[in-house]
N, C-alpha and C positions, 0 to 999 in steps of 0.2 A: 194741871193739864191745860186749862184754859189760858193761864198766864204764859205757859210755854208756847202755845200756838200764837198768842198775841206778840210775843217777843220774836218768834220766827217770821211772822208777817211783817213786823217793823223792819227786821233785818233784810228781808226780801225787797222791801220798798227802798231802803237806804242803799242797798247794792245796785238797784235799778238807777237810782239817782247818780251814783258813782259812774255807772256806765254812760249815762247821758252826759255827764260832765267831761267824760273822756272824749266824747265826740263833738261837743259844742259848748259855747259860753253859757254861763249861768243865766244871763239875761234872755236867752232864747228858750229856756226850759220852763214849761208850765206844769201845773199839777197834772193835767191830762197827759202830757208827754211822759211823765214819770209813771203814772198809773198804767199807761199802755205798755211801757217798758217792763213794768213789774208784773203785768198780767192780772191786774186787779181793776175794779171799777174806781171811778173818781170818788164816789161815795165811800168805798172801802179805804181808799187812801186817806180821805178826810177824817175818817174815824180815828186814825192813828196820828195824823198830822193835819190840823184844821186849815192851815194856810201855808204858803210858800216859805215864809219865815220860820214857822215851826218845823217844816221839813228840813230846812238847811241847819237849823239849830240841832235837830236830831242827828244830822250827818256830822256836824262838828263834834258833838258829844261821843258819837260812835267812833269817829276817826281818832279822837284823843284817847279813848278807852282802848281801842285796838292797838294803837302805837305803844301805850303804856304796858299793856299785857304782853306784847311781843318783846318789848325792851326788857321787862323783868324776866321773861323766860330765857332771853338770850344771856343774861348775866347770872341767873340762878345756878347754883352748883359750883361756881368758880370761887376759889379761896383767896386769891390774891387781888388786892385793889388794883394793881397794875393790869392784870388780866381783865378785870371788870371795866376799867377805863378803855382799854384797847377794843374789847368786844363791843362795848357801848358805842364808841365812836364809829367803829366800822358799821355797826347796825344803823346808826343814824345816817351815815353816808348812803348806805344801800337803800334805806327806806325812803329818804327824801330826794336824793340826787339821781340815783340810778333807776328808780322805778318811775317811769314817765307817766303812768296812769295816776299815781299818787300826787305827783307834782302838778299835774293838770287840775286835779280836784282841789288841791291846796291853793293854787293860784286863783281858781274860781271863787273859793271861799273868801280869800283876801279881797278880791275885787267886790264881791257882794258886801263884805264888811265895810268897805269904803262908802257904801250907800245906806246901809242899815246899822244903826247904833248897837242894837242888841247882838247882831252878828259880830261886829267888831269887838264888843265887850268880851264875848266868848273867845275870839281869836287872841285877844290880849291875855286872857287867863291861860289859854293854851301855851302861848309863847313864854309867859312868866313861869309856868310850871316846868316847861322844858328847860328854861334857863336854870332853875333851881336844881334840876337833875344834874345838869352839867357842872354847876358849882360844887355840888357834893362829890361828884366823881373826881373833879380836878383837885379838890382839897384832899381827898383821901389818897389819890394816886401820885401826886407830884413828887413825893419822896421816893417812890418806887419805879418811876419811869426810867427806862434804859436810856443810855447816852445815844444821841442821834448824830450821825456824821452827815452834816448838811451837804457835803460834797457829792453824796450819792444821788442828789436830786438835780436834774438838769434845769437849765434856764427856763425852758418852756413850761415845765412843771411848776416852778416857783412863780412864774408869771400868772399861770392859771389860778394858783392859790391866792395870790394878791388880788386878782380880778374877782374871784368869788367873794372874798372878804369885803372888798369895797362895794361891789354891787349889792350884796345882801345887807350890808350895814345900814344903808338908808331905809330899806324896807323894814328891817327889824326895829329901827328907831321910830319909824312911823307907827308901827303896830304896838310895840311895847317899849316905850322910851325909857332909857336909863340915863339920859342926858350925857351920852358919850361925847367926849371932846374929839373932834376930827383930827386935830394935830397929834393927840395921844395915840389914836388909832393908827395914823400914818407912821409914827415913830415905832410903835409895836410891830407893825407888819414889816417894816424895814429891819428890825432886830431879828426877825425870824430868818432872814437870809444872810446875815453877817457871817 
């Protein structure tokens, strides 16, 4: 019972931090700001998170755990690898691109990671784990993927896809480098639209 209350209090504090990050940049957020938002004393917050770095580390762990849990629930019960790949991809798009609150939190975590090595280490682990999920999905699903008629996609849609790939590639390589060759990336993106 005591552990359940402690977990609930931690979750309350982390949810308050997410709300704060939705309104302002990480650098403007203090422990007092989060304590006020959570409706707890600063001492109560420090009991669970002794400093700002520990608070943000807790958020990264919670964020990754929440995403993994929702991702697994989205693909559980599906029998075909193709369906798992499609649902997983749609889930990822919805979770990161369409949910503005999550993207604000995520960007703030990355920015804080550029200043704090421990934060960046956790962000790298998150990116690497996410990459492994997609590697497994692609490996299992590539022989079951339906044929795609590229003519159904207009030029504006294709341009947006290329823009998203190129803009995010630099960020991904900064956080979790796999030493991607830019010319190979360019050739691959062009091949998507042939």
